[in-house]
C-alpha positions in Angstrom: 191.5 162.8 60.1 189.9 165.3 62.5 190.1 169.1 62.0 192.1 169.4 65.3 194.6 166.7 64.3 195.4 168.8 61.3 196.2 171.8 63.5 198.6 169.8 66.0 201.8 170.2 63.7 201.4 174.1 63.7 200.7 174.1 67.3 203.9 172.2 68.0 205.7 174.2 65.7 204.5 177.4 67.4 205.5 176.0 70.7 209.1 175.4 69.4 209.5 179.1 68.8 211.3 181.2 71.3 209.1 182.8 73.9 209.8 186.4 72.8 208.9 185.5 69.2 205.8 183.7 70.2 204.7 186.8 72.2 205.5 189.1 69.2 203.4 187.0 67.0 200.5 187.1 69.6 200.9 190.9 70.0 200.7 191.3 66.1 197.6 188.9 65.9 195.8 191.0 68.6 196.8 194.2 67.0 195.4 193.0 63.7 192.2 192.2 65.6 192.2 195.8 67.0 192.5 197.3 63.4 189.6 195.0 62.1 187.3 196.2 65.1 188.1 199.7 64.3 187.4 199.3 60.7 184.1 197.4 61.4 182.8 199.5 64.2 181.3 202.2 62.2 179.2 199.7 60.2 178.7 196.8 62.4 178.7 198.0 66.0 178.4 194.8 67.8 180.9 192.9 65.7 183.4 195.7 65.8 182.9 195.9 69.6 183.7 192.1 69.9 186.9 192.5 67.9 187.9 195.5 70.0 187.2 193.6 73.3 189.1 190.5 72.1 192.1 192.9 71.0 192.2 194.7 74.3 192.1 191.5 76.4 194.5 189.9 74.3 197.0 192.7 74.2 196.9 193.0 77.9 197.5 189.4 78.3 200.1 188.8 75.7 202.3 191.9 76.6 202.3 190.9 80.3 200.5 194.1 81.3 197.9 192.0 83.5 200.6 191.5 85.9 200.6 195.3 86.5 196.9 195.6 86.7 196.3 192.5 89.0 197.1 194.3 92.3 195.1 197.2 91.3 192.2 194.8 90.4 192.6 193.3 93.9 192.6 196.6 95.7 189.6 197.6 93.7 187.8 194.4 94.6 188.5 194.9 98.4 187.4 198.7 98.2 184.1 197.7 96.5 183.4 194.9 99.0 184.0 197.3 101.9 181.9 200.1 100.6 179.1 198.4 98.8 
């Protein structure tokens, strides 16, 4: 039995959860990653920074904030292309 085959039941159970519950679990996971990154950063900067970046991108994605930033990113890309 492959390692991925053992994870399939958990994946299916996670997908059976309601949408809001799934998002809450993802937000809590990324908040945990943020806490780990903050605790690791003074001792291991590279590893702590990796956890902080994962947490930031994950929180933006899992909370749906990327929908708010997407138009701003498009405007910034257009402005950068016109000026540089």
